[in-house]
C-alpha positions as CSV (number, residue, x, y, z in Angstrom):
1,X,3.3,-174.6,88.3
2,X,4.1,-177.0,85.4
3,X,0.6,-176.6,84.1
4,X,1.0,-172.9,84.0
5,X,4.4,-172.9,82.4
6,X,3.3,-175.4,79.7
7,X,0.0,-173.5,79.2
8,X,-2.0,-176.7,79.7
9,X,-5.7,-176.9,80.2
10,X,-7.1,-178.8,83.2
11,X,-8.3,-181.4,80.7
12,X,-4.9,-181.8,79.2
13,X,-3.2,-182.1,82.6
14,X,-5.7,-184.7,83.6
15,X,-5.0,-186.7,80.4
16,X,-1.3,-186.6,81.2
17,X,-2.0,-187.8,84.8
18,X,-4.3,-190.6,83.6
19,X,-1.9,-191.8,80.9
20,X,1.1,-191.6,83.3
21,X,-0.6,-193.6,85.9
22,X,-1.6,-196.3,83.4
23,X,1.9,-196.6,82.0
24,X,3.4,-196.6,85.5
25,X,1.1,-199.4,86.6
26,X,2.1,-201.5,83.6
27,X,5.8,-201.0,84.3
28,X,5.3,-201.6,88.1
29,X,3.3,-204.8,87.5
30,X,5.9,-206.2,85.1
31,X,8.8,-205.3,87.5
32,X,7.0,-206.9,90.5
33,X,6.3,-210.1,88.5
34,X,10.1,-210.7,88.2
35,X,11.0,-209.5,91.8
36,X,12.2,-206.0,90.8
37,X,11.1,-202.9,92.7
38,X,10.1,-200.0,90.4
39,X,11.1,-197.0,92.5
40,X,10.1,-194.2,90.0
41,X,10.4,-193.0,86.5
42,X,9.7,-190.2,84.1
43,X,7.6,-189.7,81.0
44,X,7.9,-186.9,78.5
45,X,4.9,-185.4,76.8
46,X,4.4,-182.8,74.2
47,X,1.7,-181.1,72.2
48,X,1.0,-182.0,68.6
49,X,0.2,-179.3,66.0
50,X,-3.5,-179.9,66.8
51,X,-2.8,-179.3,70.5
52,X,-3.2,-183.0,71.4
53,X,-1.2,-184.4,74.2
54,X,1.4,-186.9,72.9
55,X,4.0,-189.2,74.5
56,X,7.3,-188.1,73.0
57,X,9.9,-190.4,74.5
58,X,10.4,-194.1,75.4
59,X,9.0,-195.4,78.6
60,X,10.0,-198.3,80.9
61,X,13.7,-198.4,80.2
62,X,16.5,-198.3,82.8
63,X,17.4,-194.9,81.5
64,X,14.1,-193.2,82.4
65,X,13.2,-195.3,85.5
66,X,14.9,-196.4,88.7
67,X,14.6,-200.1,89.4
68,X,16.0,-202.0,92.4
69,X,16.8,-205.7,92.5
70,X,18.0,-207.4,95.7
71,X,19.4,-204.1,97.0
72,X,21.1,-203.1,93.8
73,X,20.4,-200.3,91.3
74,X,19.1,-201.4,87.9
75,X,19.3,-198.1,86.2
76,X,21.8,-195.5,84.9
77,X,22.2,-194.5,88.5
78,X,25.4,-196.5,88.5
79,X,26.9,-194.1,86.0
80,X,25.7,-191.1,88.1
81,X,27.4,-192.8,91.1
82,X,30.6,-193.1,89.2
83,X,30.7,-189.4,88.4
84,X,29.6,-188.5,92.0
85,X,33.0,-189.7,93.1
86,X,34.6,-187.1,90.8
87,X,32.8,-184.1,92.4
88,X,31.2,-183.4,89.0
89,X,27.8,-182.7,90.7
90,X,29.3,-180.0,92.8
91,X,31.1,-178.5,89.8
92,X,27.9,-178.4,87.8
93,X,26.0,-176.8,90.7
94,X,28.6,-174.1,90.9
95,X,28.5,-173.4,87.2
96,X,24.7,-173.2,87.3
97,X,24.8,-170.8,90.3
98,X,27.3,-168.6,88.5
99,X,25.3,-168.6,85.3
100,X,28.2,-170.1,83.3
101,X,26.8,-171.1,79.8
102,X,26.7,-174.8,79.3
103,X,29.1,-174.7,76.4
104,X,31.8,-173.4,78.7
105,X,31.5,-176.3,81.2
106,X,34.4,-178.6,81.2
107,X,33.9,-182.1,79.8
108,X,33.7,-184.9,82.4
109,X,36.5,-187.5,82.2
110,X,35.8,-190.5,80.0
111,X,34.5,-193.7,81.6
112,X,37.2,-196.4,82.0
113,X,37.0,-198.8,79.1
114,X,36.5,-201.8,81.4
115,X,33.5,-200.0,83.0
116,X,32.0,-199.4,79.6
117,X,32.2,-203.1,78.8
118,X,30.7,-204.0,82.2
119,X,27.9,-201.5,81.8
120,X,27.1,-202.9,78.4
121,X,26.9,-206.4,79.8
122,X,24.8,-205.0,82.7
123,X,22.3,-203.4,80.3
124,X,22.1,-206.6,78.3
125,X,21.6,-208.8,81.3
126,X,18.9,-206.5,82.7
127,X,17.1,-206.6,79.3
128,X,17.3,-210.4,79.1
129,X,16.0,-210.7,82.7
130,X,13.2,-208.3,81.9
131,X,12.0,-210.1,78.8
132,X,12.9,-213.6,79.9
133,X,14.9,-214.4,76.8
134,X,18.6,-214.9,76.3
135,X,19.2,-212.7,73.2
136,X,22.9,-211.8,73.7
137,X,23.8,-214.8,75.8
138,X,25.0,-212.4,78.5
139,X,25.9,-213.4,82.0
140,X,23.0,-213.8,84.4
141,X,21.8,-210.6,86.1
142,X,23.2,-211.5,89.5
143,X,26.6,-212.5,88.0
144,X,26.8,-209.2,86.2
145,X,25.9,-207.3,89.3
146,X,28.4,-209.3,91.3
147,X,31.2,-208.5,88.8
148,X,30.3,-204.8,88.8
149,X,30.1,-204.8,92.5
150,X,33.5,-206.5,92.8
151,X,35.3,-204.1,90.4
152,X,33.3,-200.9,91.3
153,X,31.7,-201.5,94.8
154,X,30.3,-198.0,95.2
155,X,28.3,-198.0,92.0
156,X,25.5,-200.6,92.2
157,X,24.8,-201.2,95.8
158,X,22.0,-199.1,97.3
């Protein structure tokens, strides 16, 4: 269906599959080498003006992949989980079902400032753990997860 919608040739689709599998294998191997499970991810492709398949977005980040470490989410899933508690997903489904234009949807509530600080630290500690360097001198990954789990227990635990 996606091939039809995007008007892709069999050759183009196969190129996307081959590139996606290569990238996925690199990400999965790196994750496994540091005891992280790479659950899944997404990659975005486009066509250049010469009809060549091009990768058009970043790959391997916690914003476009779901990683799991010791039973905890290492992804933006924690922010989704925060908003799941506010029934936002049900509201969005209702707006979609009723064909409400997106510009008419209400804005979700702001994240609490302490959660923003924790998520920032969480992203930094994940990055440092991933690359094996202490760039921001953040808390260890497990300490950051423990702090998030203590203050927001329903967000990080699988």
